[in-house]
C-alpha positions as a Markdown table, in Angstrom:
| # | Residue | x | y | z |
|---|---|---|---|---|
| 1 | Met | 0.0 | 0.0 | 0.0 |
| 2 | Leu | 1.3 | 3.4 | -0.9 |
| 3 | Thr | 0.7 | 6.5 | 1.3 |
| 4 | Ile | 1.5 | 10.0 | 0.1 |
| 5 | Leu | 3.0 | 11.9 | 3.0 |
| 6 | Gln | 3.4 | 15.6 | 3.7 |
| 7 | Ser | 6.6 | 16.8 | 1.9 |
| 8 | Arg | 9.2 | 19.2 | 3.2 |
| 9 | His | 10.2 | 20.3 | -0.2 |
| 10 | Ala | 7.9 | 21.8 | -2.9 |
| 11 | Lys | 9.5 | 19.7 | -5.7 |
| 12 | Thr | 9.5 | 16.4 | -3.8 |
| 13 | Ile | 6.8 | 13.8 | -3.4 |
| 14 | Ala | 7.2 | 12.0 | -0.1 |
| 15 | Leu | 5.6 | 8.6 | 0.2 |
| 16 | Glu | 5.6 | 5.5 | 2.3 |
| 17 | Phe | 5.2 | 2.0 | 1.0 |
| 18 | Glu | 4.4 | -1.3 | 2.7 |
| 19 | Gly | 3.0 | -4.5 | 1.4 |
| 20 | Lys | 2.0 | -5.0 | -2.2 |
| 21 | Ala | 1.9 | -2.5 | -5.1 |
| 22 | Thr | -1.5 | -2.3 | -6.7 |
| 23 | Lys | -3.0 | -0.7 | -9.7 |
| 24 | Glu | -4.8 | 1.8 | -7.4 |
| 25 | Asp | -1.4 | 2.9 | -6.0 |
| 26 | Ala | -0.1 | 3.6 | -9.5 |
| 27 | Val | -3.3 | 5.5 | -10.4 |
| 28 | Asn | -3.2 | 7.6 | -7.2 |
| 29 | Leu | 0.5 | 8.4 | -7.6 |
| 30 | Asp | 0.0 | 9.4 | -11.2 |
| 31 | Ser | -3.0 | 11.6 | -10.3 |
| 32 | His | -0.9 | 13.3 | -7.5 |
| 33 | Val | 1.9 | 14.0 | -9.9 |
| 34 | Lys | -0.4 | 15.3 | -12.6 |
| 35 | Glu | -2.1 | 17.7 | -10.1 |
| 36 | Arg | 1.2 | 19.0 | -8.6 |
| 37 | Phe | 3.6 | 18.9 | -11.6 |
| 38 | Lys | 1.4 | 18.6 | -14.7 |
| 39 | Asp | 3.0 | 16.6 | -17.5 |
| 40 | Ser | 6.3 | 18.4 | -17.8 |
| 41 | Glu | 7.7 | 19.8 | -14.4 |
| 42 | Glu | 10.5 | 17.9 | -12.8 |
| 43 | Phe | 10.1 | 16.3 | -9.4 |
| 44 | Asn | 11.9 | 14.2 | -6.8 |
| 45 | Ile | 10.6 | 11.2 | -4.8 |
| 46 | Leu | 11.5 | 10.4 | -1.3 |
| 47 | Ala | 10.2 | 6.9 | -0.6 |
| 48 | Ile | 10.2 | 5.2 | 2.8 |
| 49 | Met | 10.0 | 1.5 | 2.1 |
| 50 | His | 8.9 | -0.9 | 4.8 |
| 51 | Asp | 8.1 | -4.6 | 4.4 |
| 52 | Val | 7.5 | -5.1 | 0.7 |
| 53 | Asp | 5.6 | -8.4 | 0.1 |
| 54 | Gly | 5.8 | -8.3 | -3.6 |
| 55 | Ser | 3.4 | -6.9 | -6.2 |
| 56 | Thr | 0.3 | -7.9 | -8.0 |
| 57 | Leu | 1.0 | -8.3 | -11.7 |
| 58 | Lys | -1.5 | -5.6 | -12.6 |
| 59 | Gly | 0.1 | -3.3 | -10.0 |
| 60 | Met | 3.6 | -3.9 | -11.3 |
| 61 | Thr | 2.5 | -3.3 | -14.9 |
| 62 | Asn | 0.8 | 0.0 | -14.0 |
| 63 | Gly | 3.9 | 1.0 | -12.0 |
| 64 | Ile | 6.1 | 0.4 | -15.0 |
| 65 | Lys | 3.6 | 2.5 | -17.1 |
| 66 | Phe | 3.8 | 5.3 | -14.5 |
| 67 | Asp | 7.7 | 5.2 | -14.6 |
| 68 | Ala | 7.8 | 5.3 | -18.4 |
| 69 | Lys | 5.2 | 8.1 | -18.7 |
| 70 | Arg | 7.0 | 10.3 | -16.1 |
| 71 | Trp | 10.6 | 9.3 | -16.9 |
| 72 | Lys | 11.6 | 12.8 | -18.1 |
| 73 | Gln | 10.1 | 14.4 | -15.1 |
| 74 | Phe | 12.1 | 12.4 | -12.5 |
| 75 | Asn | 15.1 | 14.3 | -11.0 |
| 76 | Lys | 16.2 | 12.6 | -7.7 |
| 77 | Phe | 15.0 | 9.4 | -6.0 |
| 78 | Ala | 15.8 | 8.8 | -2.4 |
| 79 | Val | 14.9 | 5.4 | -0.9 |
| 80 | Ile | 14.9 | 4.9 | 2.8 |
| 81 | Ser | 14.9 | 1.3 | 3.8 |
| 82 | Glu | 16.6 | -1.3 | 6.0 |
| 83 | Lys | 16.1 | -3.9 | 3.3 |
| 84 | Glu | 19.4 | -4.6 | 1.6 |
| 85 | Trp | 17.9 | -5.7 | -1.7 |
| 86 | Ile | 15.8 | -2.5 | -1.9 |
| 87 | Gly | 19.0 | -0.5 | -1.3 |
| 88 | Thr | 20.7 | -2.4 | -4.1 |
| 89 | Leu | 17.9 | -1.6 | -6.5 |
| 90 | Ala | 17.9 | 2.0 | -5.5 |
| 91 | Glu | 21.7 | 2.3 | -6.2 |
| 92 | Leu | 21.2 | 0.8 | -9.6 |
| 93 | Gly | 19.0 | 3.8 | -10.4 |
| 94 | Lys | 22.1 | 6.0 | -10.7 |
| 95 | Tyr | 22.8 | 4.3 | -14.0 |
| 96 | Leu | 19.6 | 5.5 | -15.5 |
| 97 | Pro | 20.1 | 8.6 | -17.6 |
| 98 | Gly | 19.0 | 11.9 | -16.1 |
| 99 | Ile | 18.0 | 10.4 | -12.7 |
| 100 | Glu | 20.0 | 10.6 | -9.4 |
| 101 | Ser | 19.2 | 7.9 | -6.9 |
| 102 | Lys | 20.5 | 7.1 | -3.5 |
| 103 | His | 19.7 | 4.6 | -0.7 |
| 104 | Phe | 19.5 | 5.7 | 3.0 |
| 105 | Arg | 18.9 | 3.7 | 6.1 |
| 106 | Lys | 15.9 | 4.6 | 8.3 |
| 107 | Asp | 18.1 | 6.5 | 10.8 |
| 108 | Glu | 19.4 | 8.7 | 7.9 |
| 109 | Leu | 16.0 | 10.3 | 7.1 |
| 110 | Glu | 17.4 | 13.8 | 7.7 |
| 111 | Glu | 20.3 | 13.2 | 5.4 |
| 112 | Ala | 17.9 | 12.0 | 2.7 |
| 113 | Trp | 15.9 | 15.2 | 2.9 |
| 114 | Glu | 19.2 | 17.2 | 2.8 |
| 115 | Trp | 20.4 | 15.3 | -0.3 |
| 116 | Ile | 17.1 | 15.6 | -2.1 |
| 117 | Ala | 16.9 | 19.4 | -1.5 |
| 118 | Lys | 20.4 | 20.1 | -3.0 |
C-alpha cells in the first residue's frame, strides 16, 4: 500500500510504501503528480520502504507504465529502507540517464531530505 506523506520540499513527493503495489497505488500516484507537476515539471521522490511483500502483476504493470510516462520528469529518487535488496535496486538507479538515486537507512532520514533538497 502506498501512502503519500506531507513533503518538506515543494518539488518532492514523499511517500511511504508497505505491502503490495497495486493498480490503485499507481493511479493515485499518477494523479498526484499530474495535479502538482502537470506533465512536464521535474520532481523528486523520497520513498520510505517498509516490508515489501511483492506486487500484483497488474500493479507492477501499472507501476512500469507510470515510470515510463513520467521518466523525463524524475530528478532525484531517495529510498529509505533497511532492506538490503531495496537499497541495491535504488543504487542501480544511478545508472539511469537523467536520474540521481541514493539509498539511505531509516536512521538517515534527515540526510535523505538534505540530499534531495540540493
